[in-house]
RODO-2510 file (C-alpha; in nm, 4 decimals, decimal comma):
residues 498
     n   res          X          Y          Z
     1     m     0,0000     0,0000     0,0000
     2     k     0,1399     0,3380    -0,0954
     3     t     0,2197     0,5966     0,1646
     4     d    -0,0118     0,8930     0,1345
     5     f     0,2132     1,1933     0,0830
     6     h    -0,0645     1,4523     0,0777
     7     e    -0,0087     1,7520     0,3016
     8     p    -0,2607     1,8208     0,5784
     9     s    -0,3997     2,1690     0,6138
    10     p    -0,1518     2,4001     0,7879
    11     p    -0,2060     2,4299     1,1633
    12     v    -0,4325     2,7169     1,2645
    13     w    -0,4274     2,8325     1,6245
    14     t    -0,8010     2,8618     1,6806
    15     f    -1,0364     2,6840     1,9180
    16     e    -1,3076     2,4560     1,7848
    17     s    -1,6608     2,5871     1,8291
    18     a    -1,7364     2,3541     2,1206
    19     s    -1,4250     2,4684     2,3019
    20     c    -1,5156     2,8308     2,2340
    21     i    -1,8485     2,7818     2,4082
    22     l    -1,6783     2,6240     2,7082
    23     h    -1,4141     2,8976     2,6929
    24     h    -1,6824     3,1677     2,7152
    25     v    -1,8613     2,9937     3,0009
    26     m    -1,5361     2,9607     3,1954
    27     f    -1,4410     3,3243     3,1567
    28     s    -1,7845     3,4404     3,2634
    29     s    -1,7798     3,2258     3,5783
    30     d    -1,5980     3,2660     3,9085
    31     r    -1,6089     2,8931     3,9698
    32     i    -1,5219     2,5715     3,7896
    33     r    -1,6373     2,2170     3,8427
    34     i    -1,3894     2,0181     4,0519
    35     p    -1,3372     1,6541     3,9412
    36     d    -1,4926     1,3971     4,1748
    37     e    -1,1553     1,2462     4,2710
    38     l    -1,0267     1,5851     4,3833
    39     v    -1,3460     1,6490     4,5806
    40     k    -1,2656     1,3323     4,7775
    41     v    -0,9036     1,4435     4,8243
    42     n    -1,0254     1,7800     4,9492
    43     k    -1,2434     1,6135     5,2129
    44     i    -0,9309     1,4512     5,3566
    45     f    -0,7543     1,7884     5,3687
    46     n    -1,0579     1,9620     5,5220
    47     a    -1,1126     1,6874     5,7797
    48     n    -0,7624     1,7585     5,9072
    49     g    -0,8068     2,1355     5,9089
    50     f    -0,6297     2,2225     5,5804
    51     k    -0,7194     2,3951     5,2520
    52     a    -0,6269     2,2747     4,9060
    53     y    -0,6358     2,4262     4,5564
    54     l    -0,5953     2,3049     4,2004
    55     v    -0,3192     2,5155     4,0449
    56     g    -0,0972     2,5640     3,7410
    57     g    -0,1404     2,4101     3,3992
    58     a    -0,4512     2,2129     3,4883
    59     v    -0,6453     2,5314     3,5637
    60     r    -0,5024     2,7018     3,2540
    61     d    -0,6127     2,4107     3,0384
    62     i    -0,9638     2,4240     3,1804
    63     f    -0,9968     2,7872     3,0751
    64     m    -0,8664     2,6984     2,7312
    65     g    -1,1231     2,4219     2,6928
    66     r    -0,8482     2,1583     2,6844
    67     e    -0,8413     1,8252     2,8603
    68     g    -0,5832     1,8288     3,1393
    69     h    -0,3656     1,5273     3,2118
    70     d    -0,1906     1,6251     3,5348
    71     w    -0,3321     1,7738     3,8516
    72     d    -0,1072     1,9894     4,0700
    73     l    -0,2229     2,1021     4,4118
    74     a    -0,1265     2,3777     4,6542
    75     t    -0,2121     2,3584     5,0228
    76     d    -0,1451     2,5191     5,3589
    77     a    -0,0430     2,1769     5,4956
    78     t     0,3309     2,1172     5,5287
    79     p     0,4925     1,8159     5,3613
    80     q     0,5213     1,6443     5,6987
    81     q     0,1521     1,7008     5,7681
    82     i     0,0582     1,5729     5,4225
    83     m     0,2549     1,2542     5,4832
    84     k     0,0632     1,1988     5,8053
    85     i    -0,2861     1,2352     5,6590
    86     f    -0,2391     1,0400     5,3330
    87     r    -0,1356     0,6762     5,3122
    88     s     0,0905     0,6938     5,0064
    89     v     0,3117     1,0010     4,9705
    90     i     0,6407     1,0287     4,7790
    91     p     0,8837     1,3001     4,9030
    92     t     0,9667     1,4102     4,5458
    93     g     1,0863     1,7613     4,6347
    94     i     1,0428     1,7872     5,0057
    95     a     1,3265     2,0397     5,0419
    96     h     1,1205     2,2782     4,8294
    97     g     0,7903     2,1951     4,9974
    98     t     0,6715     1,9445     4,7365
    99     v     0,5483     1,5877     4,7743
   100     t     0,3467     1,3584     4,5483
   101     i     0,0239     1,2056     4,6792
   102     r    -0,0718     0,8730     4,5218
   103     i    -0,4460     0,8261     4,5470
   104     f    -0,7455     0,7146     4,3362
   105     g    -0,5151     0,6108     4,0525
   106     h    -0,3530     0,9551     4,0295
   107     e    -0,0232     1,1072     4,1319
   108     l    -0,0881     1,4573     4,2626
   109     e     0,2167     1,6834     4,2913
   110     t     0,1348     1,8860     4,5992
   111     t     0,3230     2,1933     4,7194
   112     t     0,2831     2,3867     5,0403
   113     f     0,1949     2,7562     4,9989
   114     r     0,5330     2,9236     4,9816
   115     s     0,7276     3,2357     4,9037
   116     e     1,0845     3,2180     4,7849
   117     s     1,4150     3,3981     4,8272
   118     d     1,7071     3,4405     4,5864
   119     y     1,7927     3,1822     4,3199
   120     s     2,1710     3,1665     4,3294
   121     d     2,1883     2,8734     4,0866
   122     g     1,9385     3,0321     3,8505
   123     r     1,6998     2,7417     3,8927
   124     h     1,6136     2,6631     4,2576
   125     p     1,5316     2,8985     4,5472
   126     d     1,8051     2,9362     4,8072
   127     s     1,5428     2,8953     5,0755
   128     v     1,1712     2,8287     5,0968
   129     t     0,9432     3,0109     5,3377
   130     y     0,5935     2,8753     5,3797
   131     a     0,3197     3,1294     5,3110
   132     k    -0,0196     3,1606     5,4720
   133     t    -0,2407     3,2220     5,1695
   134     i    -0,2869     3,0965     4,8157
   135     e    -0,2451     3,4554     4,6924
   136     e     0,1100     3,4678     4,8316
   137     d     0,1838     3,1364     4,6645
   138     l     0,0528     3,2495     4,3259
   139     a     0,2709     3,5604     4,3413
   140     r     0,5854     3,3448     4,3084
   141     r     0,4758     3,1644     3,9915
   142     d     0,6176     3,2204     3,6444
   143     f     0,3407     3,3334     3,4099
   144     t    -0,0018     3,4804     3,4744
   145     m    -0,1719     3,1979     3,2869
   146     n    -0,0136     2,9558     3,5355
   147     a    -0,0920     3,1705     3,8409
   148     i    -0,4595     3,0820     3,8692
   149     a    -0,5996     2,8571     4,1424
   150     a    -0,9323     2,6874     4,2005
   151     s    -1,0490     2,5934     4,5489
   152     l    -1,1133     2,2209     4,5828
   153     s    -1,3939     2,3025     4,8246
   154     d    -1,6211     2,4934     4,5894
   155     g    -1,4327     2,5549     4,2634
   156     r    -1,3902     2,9255     4,3405
   157     i    -1,1305     3,0899     4,1161
   158     v    -0,8395     3,2862     4,2611
   159     d    -0,6786     3,4964     3,9865
   160     p    -0,4904     3,7935     4,1368
   161     h    -0,2679     3,8556     3,8305
   162     g    -0,5203     3,8582     3,5479
   163     g    -0,4321     3,5162     3,4143
   164     r    -0,7747     3,4614     3,2633
   165     d    -0,7544     3,7877     3,0706
   166     d    -0,4140     3,6890     2,9309
   167     i    -0,5407     3,3449     2,8322
   168     r    -0,8324     3,5107     2,6555
   169     a    -0,5878     3,7440     2,4767
   170     k    -0,3522     3,4503     2,4070
   171     l    -0,0668     3,6289     2,5822
   172     i     0,2246     3,4927     2,7808
   173     r     0,3127     3,7450     3,0522
   174     t     0,5278     3,7024     3,3606
   175     v     0,3845     3,7511     3,7065
   176     g     0,5285     4,0909     3,7936
   177     n     0,8556     4,2233     3,6519
   178     p     0,9851     3,9881     3,3775
   179     l     1,3507     4,0591     3,4578
   180     e     1,2942     3,9589     3,8199
   181     r     1,1023     3,6445     3,7235
   182     f     1,3612     3,5371     3,4666
   183     n     1,6558     3,6131     3,6923
   184     e     1,5019     3,3852     3,9530
   185     d     1,4839     3,0844     3,7238
   186     g     1,6909     3,0532     3,4071
   187     l     1,4573     2,7967     3,2571
   188     r     1,1602     3,0348     3,2537
   189     p     1,2648     3,2206     2,9354
   190     v     1,2986     2,8888     2,7516
   191     r     0,9601     2,7799     2,8860
   192     a     0,8054     3,1067     2,7671
   193     v     0,9094     3,0233     2,4116
   194     r     0,7956     2,6634     2,4458
   195     f     0,4535     2,7690     2,5771
   196     a     0,4182     3,0137     2,2888
   197     a     0,4820     2,7302     2,0431
   198     q     0,2563     2,4794     2,2157
   199     l    -0,0367     2,7109     2,2798
   200     g    -0,0127     2,9399     1,9794
   201     f     0,0179     3,2409     2,2128
   202     s     0,2128     3,5628     2,1664
   203     i     0,4631     3,6816     2,4244
   204     e     0,3775     4,0125     2,5895
   205     e     0,6065     4,3007     2,4850
   206     n     0,8027     4,3528     2,8079
   207     t     0,8305     3,9785     2,8629
   208     l     0,9584     3,9424     2,5067
   209     k     1,2219     4,2126     2,5515
   210     a     1,3479     4,0488     2,8697
   211     l     1,4308     3,7247     2,6833
   212     s     1,7430     3,8820     2,5307
   213     n     1,8541     4,0754     2,8387
   214     d     2,2219     4,0076     2,9159
   215     m     2,1588     3,9190     3,2792
   216     v     1,8719     3,6927     3,1808
   217     l     2,0912     3,5142     2,9265
   218     k     2,3505     3,4539     3,1991
   219     k     2,0811     3,2858     3,4060
   220     v     1,9676     3,0807     3,1078
   221     a     2,3284     2,9702     3,0540
   222     s     2,3321     2,8290     3,4074
   223     v     2,0485     2,5872     3,3302
   224     s     2,1500     2,2229     3,2935
   225     v     2,1736     2,0983     2,9369
   226     e     1,9191     1,8278     3,0173
   227     r     1,6621     2,0888     3,1197
   228     f     1,7167     2,2902     2,8030
   229     r     1,7112     1,9745     2,5891
   230     d     1,3754     1,8659     2,7269
   231     e     1,2159     2,2081     2,6697
   232     w     1,3713     2,2286     2,3233
   233     c     1,2348     1,8875     2,2260
   234     k     0,8872     1,9885     2,3399
   235     t     0,9208     2,2971     2,1211
   236     l     1,0388     2,0925     1,8220
   237     l     0,7371     1,8635     1,8508
   238     t     0,4803     2,1430     1,8265
   239     p     0,2775     2,1738     1,5038
   240     h     0,4683     2,4778     1,3698
   241     p     0,8040     2,5150     1,5485
   242     s     0,9935     2,7633     1,3273
   243     p     0,8688     3,0895     1,4885
   244     a     0,9693     2,9631     1,8330
   245     l     1,3055     2,8348     1,7080
   246     r     1,3701     3,1707     1,5426
   247     l     1,2855     3,3432     1,8701
   248     l     1,5338     3,1207     2,0537
   249     e     1,7914     3,2202     1,7929
   250     e     1,7185     3,5938     1,7959
   251     s     1,7131     3,6137     2,1752
   252     g     2,0545     3,4463     2,1989
   253     m     1,9315     3,1409     2,3885
   254     l     1,9932     2,8960     2,1050
   255     e     2,3554     3,0091     2,0762
   256     l     2,4124     2,9149     2,4401
   257     f     2,3276     2,5489     2,3856
   258     i     2,3576     2,4858     2,0093
   259     p     2,6341     2,7203     1,8879
   260     e     2,6723     2,5160     1,5669
   261     f     2,3583     2,6786     1,4302
   262     s     2,4779     3,0397     1,4258
   263     c     2,7067     3,0061     1,1218
   264     c     2,4082     2,8843     0,9176
   265     r     2,2541     3,2320     0,9340
   266     n     2,3356     3,4294     0,6167
   267     c     2,4996     3,1261     0,4567
   268     t     2,3369     3,1695     0,1157
   269     q     2,2597     2,8724    -0,1080
   270     k     2,0322     3,0214    -0,3720
   271     d     2,1729     3,0067    -0,7250
   272     a     2,0503     2,9880    -1,0849
   273     r     1,9362     2,6266    -1,0448
   274     g     1,6562     2,7297    -0,8108
   275     f     1,6972     2,4456    -0,5623
   276     h     1,6888     2,6743    -0,2613
   277     e     1,5193     2,9996    -0,1710
   278     f     1,6526     3,0614     0,1806
   279     d     1,9807     3,0721     0,3666
   280     v     2,0822     2,7536     0,5477
   281     a     1,9385     2,8684     0,8819
   282     d     1,5882     2,9372     0,7507
   283     h     1,6013     2,6224     0,5390
   284     l     1,6647     2,4188     0,8543
   285     l     1,3838     2,5908     1,0453
   286     y     1,1370     2,5348     0,7618
   287     a     1,2533     2,1745     0,7260
   288     v     1,1607     2,1282     1,0921
   289     d     0,8150     2,2669     1,0081
   290     g     0,7980     2,0206     0,7221
   291     s     0,8766     1,7311     0,9533
   292     r     0,5693     1,8172     1,1583
   293     t     0,3414     1,7751     0,8541
   294     v     0,4481     1,4187     0,7707
   295     d     0,1364     1,2090     0,8211
   296     f     0,2575     0,8500     0,7892
   297     p     0,4170     0,6402     1,0682
   298     h     0,7706     0,7488     1,1529
   299     d     0,9875     0,8361     1,4529
   300     s     0,8692     1,1941     1,5040
   301     l     1,1468     1,3128     1,7345
   302     a     1,4300     1,1492     1,5401
   303     v     1,3077     1,2854     1,2060
   304     t     1,2475     1,6337     1,3453
   305     l     1,5938     1,6407     1,5038
   306     a     1,7426     1,5182     1,1769
   307     a     1,5552     1,7930     0,9917
   308     f     1,7133     2,0501     1,2238
   309     y     2,0645     1,9099     1,1846
   310     h     2,0687     1,7692     0,8304
   311     d     2,2403     2,0683     0,6643
   312     i     2,4113     2,2226     0,9658
   313     g     2,7522     2,1404     0,8129
   314     k     2,6869     2,3313     0,4901
   315     p     2,8745     2,6509     0,5892
   316     e     3,1992     2,4526     0,6145
   317     a     3,1390     2,2717     0,2843
   318     r     3,0285     2,5757     0,0818
   319     e     3,2063     2,6332    -0,2485
   320     v     3,1220     2,8747    -0,5313
   321     e     3,1918     2,7745    -0,8905
   322     n     3,1770     3,0172    -1,1853
   323     v     3,0123     2,8431    -1,4804
   324     g     2,9920     3,0612    -1,7901
   325     g     2,9655     3,3745    -1,5809
   326     t     2,7033     3,2227    -1,3534
   327     q     2,7754     3,1404    -0,9906
   328     i     2,6865     2,7868    -0,8858
   329     i     2,6995     2,7047    -0,5154
   330     h     2,8091     2,3578    -0,4059
   331     f     2,8117     2,1834    -0,0673
   332     h     2,9985     1,8636    -0,1510
   333     g     3,0237     1,6263     0,1443
   334     h     2,8132     1,8450     0,3720
   335     e     2,6193     1,5428     0,4977
   336     e     2,9342     1,4025     0,6587
   337     i     3,0152     1,7348     0,8258
   338     s     2,6517     1,7720     0,9342
   339     q     2,6598     1,4270     1,0892
   340     e     2,9710     1,5154     1,2891
   341     k     2,8206     1,8430     1,4096
   342     a     2,4925     1,6737     1,4982
   343     r     2,6770     1,4116     1,7007
   344     a     2,8806     1,6750     1,8867
   345     s     2,5716     1,8866     1,9598
   346     m     2,3483     1,5998     2,0703
   347     t     2,6240     1,4511     2,2837
   348     r     2,6704     1,7862     2,4563
   349     l     2,2926     1,7991     2,5158
   350     k     2,3126     1,4470     2,6636
   351     f     2,0649     1,2796     2,4318
   352     p     2,0419     0,8999     2,4694
   353     k     2,3067     0,7213     2,2636
   354     d     2,0535     0,5348     2,0520
   355     t     1,8799     0,8624     1,9607
   356     i     2,2136     1,0180     1,8630
   357     t     2,3032     0,7158     1,6518
   358     k     1,9696     0,7154     1,4710
   359     v     1,9600     1,0900     1,4019
   360     c     2,3202     1,0948     1,2787
   361     h     2,2508     0,7994     1,0489
   362     l     1,9530     0,9835     0,8955
   363     v     2,1611     1,2983     0,8515
   364     k     2,4418     1,1034     0,6845
   365     e     2,2052     0,9273     0,4422
   366     h     1,9695     1,2152     0,3606
   367     m     2,1376     1,2908     0,0256
   368     f     2,0360     0,9594    -0,1374
   369     h     1,9582     0,9978    -0,5075
   370     y     1,7243     0,7380    -0,6550
   371     e     1,6930     0,7010    -1,0320
   372     e     1,4468     0,4982    -1,2367
   373     h     1,7189     0,2879    -1,3980
   374     w     1,8264     0,1354    -1,0651
   375     s     1,8321    -0,2448    -1,0823
   376     d     1,6621    -0,4507    -0,8147
   377     a     2,0078    -0,5330    -0,6824
   378     a     2,0800    -0,1584    -0,6525
   379     v     1,7573    -0,1132    -0,4549
   380     r     1,8580    -0,4004    -0,2264
   381     r     2,2014    -0,2434    -0,1725
   382     f     2,0308     0,0864    -0,0895
   383     i     1,8163    -0,0871     0,1740
   384     i     2,1213    -0,2649     0,3148
   385     r     2,3073     0,0668     0,3422
   386     v     2,0314     0,2737     0,5036
   387     g     1,8693    -0,0101     0,7000
   388     r     1,5173    -0,1428     0,6577
   389     e     1,4218    -0,0002     0,9947
   390     h     1,5275     0,3514     0,8868
   391     f     1,3721     0,3688     0,5406
   392     t     1,0408     0,5274     0,6394
   393     d     1,2167     0,7816     0,8617
   394     l     1,4554     0,8655     0,5775
   395     l     1,1568     0,9145     0,3473
   396     a     1,0036     1,1508     0,6045
   397     l     1,3322     1,3420     0,6255
   398     r     1,3427     1,3792     0,2457
   399     l     0,9914     1,5282     0,2527
   400     s     1,1014     1,7627     0,5342
   401     d     1,4113     1,8683     0,3405
   402     n     1,2043     1,9329     0,0306
   403     y     0,9548     2,1371     0,2356
   404     g     1,2383     2,3518     0,3671
   405     q     1,3581     2,4486     0,0198
   406     h     1,0644     2,6809    -0,0455
   407     n     0,8665     2,6631     0,2818
   408     m     0,5991     2,4513     0,1186
   409     p     0,5205     2,0808     0,0774
   410     m     0,6426     1,8713    -0,2127
   411     v     0,4155     1,9205    -0,5133
   412     l     0,1968     1,6147    -0,5697
   413     g     0,2647     1,4654    -0,9101
   414     s     0,5986     1,6437    -0,9492
   415     p     0,8961     1,4426    -1,0810
   416     a     1,0518     1,4353    -0,7303
   417     f     0,7249     1,3118    -0,5814
   418     k     0,6863     1,0392    -0,8448
   419     l     1,0412     0,9167    -0,7837
   420     l     0,9794     0,8864    -0,4088
   421     v     0,6584     0,6911    -0,4653
   422     e     0,8363     0,4645    -0,7143
   423     l     1,1252     0,4077    -0,4716
   424     q     0,8806     0,3227    -0,1961
   425     d     0,7039     0,0702    -0,4186
   426     r     1,0307    -0,0913    -0,5226
   427     v     1,1576    -0,1118    -0,1656
   428     k     0,8353    -0,2818    -0,0644
   429     k     0,8705    -0,5264    -0,3553
   430     v     1,2278    -0,6321    -0,2770
   431     q     1,1479    -0,6598     0,0938
   432     e     0,8788    -0,9141     0,0101
   433     e     1,1357    -1,1318    -0,1682
   434     e     1,3413    -1,3984     0,0070
   435     a     1,6335    -1,1583     0,0028
   436     a     1,9042    -1,1116     0,2621
   437     f     1,9574    -0,7620     0,3992
   438     s     2,2199    -0,8618     0,6542
   439     l     2,4383    -1,1648     0,7277
   440     k     2,1812    -1,2939     0,9742
   441     d     1,9317    -1,3228     0,6843
   442     l     2,1528    -1,5740     0,4993
   443     a     2,0194    -1,9284     0,4782
   444     v     2,3537    -2,0510     0,6137
   445     n     2,5606    -1,9499     0,9137
   446     g     2,9019    -2,0075     1,0684
   447     n     2,8053    -2,3462     1,2098
   448     d     2,7041    -2,4659     0,8632
   449     l     3,0405    -2,3587     0,7233
   450     m     3,2348    -2,5239     1,0065
   451     a     3,0529    -2,8481     0,9254
   452     l     3,2143    -2,8226     0,5801
   453     g     3,5563    -2,7942     0,7430
   454     i     3,5872    -2,4186     0,7063
   455     p     3,7549    -2,2851     1,0225
   456     a     3,6202    -1,9858     1,2098
   457     g     3,8157    -1,6700     1,1478
   458     k     3,8996    -1,4325     0,8651
   459     e     3,8394    -1,6850     0,5888
   460     m     3,4937    -1,7721     0,7174
   461     g     3,4090    -1,4020     0,7449
   462     a     3,5247    -1,3406     0,3880
   463     i     3,3237    -1,6375     0,2582
   464     l     3,0070    -1,5244     0,4380
   465     k     3,0552    -1,1782     0,2902
   466     e     3,0908    -1,3235    -0,0602
   467     l     2,7775    -1,5354    -0,0082
   468     f     2,5938    -1,2230     0,1054
   469     e     2,7011    -1,0351    -0,2100
   470     t     2,5796    -1,3258    -0,4206
   471     v     2,2369    -1,3263    -0,2540
   472     t     2,2129    -0,9478    -0,2844
   473     d     2,2509    -0,9825    -0,6613
   474     s     2,0296    -1,2903    -0,6821
   475     p     1,7857    -1,3547    -0,3918
   476     a     1,6973    -1,6943    -0,5401
   477     m     2,0414    -1,8153    -0,4303
   478     n     1,9480    -1,7803    -0,0634
   479     t     1,9010    -2,1500     0,0158
   480     k     2,1304    -2,3964     0,1910
   481     e     2,1233    -2,6219    -0,1114
   482     k     2,2762    -2,3464    -0,3264
   483     l     2,4969    -2,1622    -0,0779
   484     l     2,6765    -2,4565     0,0847
   485     p     2,8262    -2,5885    -0,2401
   486     l     2,9281    -2,2350    -0,3292
   487     a     3,0944    -2,1885     0,0101
   488     e     3,2778    -2,5204    -0,0287
   489     s     3,3962    -2,4207    -0,3753
   490     i     3,5295    -2,0849    -0,2480
   491     h     3,7084    -2,2636     0,0381
   492     k     3,8764    -2,5085    -0,2001
   493     k     3,9957    -2,2222    -0,4231
   494     n     4,1381    -2,0431    -0,1205
   495     s     4,3194    -2,3615    -0,0109
   496     k     4,4798    -2,4053    -0,3539
   497     k     4,6024    -2,0440    -0,3507
   498     q     4,7685    -2,1006    -0,0142
***
């Protein structure tokens, strides 16, 4: 069955009509409905003399008409008191006043009302002082949209910083002075960009200006690479990442963690052939957008990362040739350089080794050039080189790369499109044959060869390799009845030579 390469409609950041109705009802009400499980949790708090509130993203999502997945609570009970009144409590961040209550099939991250002091490490408060009211607690939070609480007792909304108004206006705004908020926690500026990408919100003017403040950038630089990596990946996996990625670049945050990207800006690649319209940097950003439109099964994160890195080595490979008075720009071998840069960058960001290996393999192989005259053996060799398990991802990367050339999807019915469909059909055909795509697919193995008197070692390895080449050219040869005599014949020839 052919992969459907059609492009879905571009993402539009609007609410569906049903959500709009809910959205209007929520904004016109001072209360929300509290889920039944949380009503039961609240009774336990109340029975022991404590108050509890639903806070953070869960409340924000309710006002956006979205289904929340995680429930975070704030309470005037201390962690020690919480552990006394609930049976199953995990001290996940007890030093910062946070524990996790396990109850009714949920894990509820629960934090004691608190106010905070300086953040010397740019991420965690130097000390935590418990507060008396939910209003004091909300004053320490990052963005107004996340500084809304709902009482578990009656659903009453507490919104001292105008979070609902900002959600309605689709604005990301810090609670209070943005420089103060960002200098407290170096991850907050990165989160602001990620939220903008995920929610389709704009960033409020003063908050936006603060992203590129020198002191703020110093705080961002103090964030662990793992923290940045996780936020960056969430940003990459949004429907339309390029505006957020460009904001990370323009603010200076991207340079702090992925310095390899900066030389791609203003590295021109447009020439008379018309292959490219943008510089390398914009091509990469639009290729990432293209990766988010691929609508057949593939490894989304690996392909999107490969789209970001696939041409990152072009500045080093760039050459200009004068052909009859016309400048032609070449990037010979850029895939090898890009692979090296991708590996260095992803290693520095502490990605898992298997993710690094997969992304770098896609980057290295992204310049494959299929032609109609390929023999079936050539198609088999292509599959052997790129790996059966990587073919669909490589196809997705090619579509992403093509998208990035002109910031638009591949034209259906175009020569490039037809070649990809033909390659896909031919790959499927040869995969259905009794072909061998690795040594383990051969009908014979080392034990079979030893039974013929062929000793283990270099000779056996060379014979197996020759058998594999034979089967690659002619899959019908992949039977014991045909391969064993051939192996014996090769062994006898080798013995005579010695």
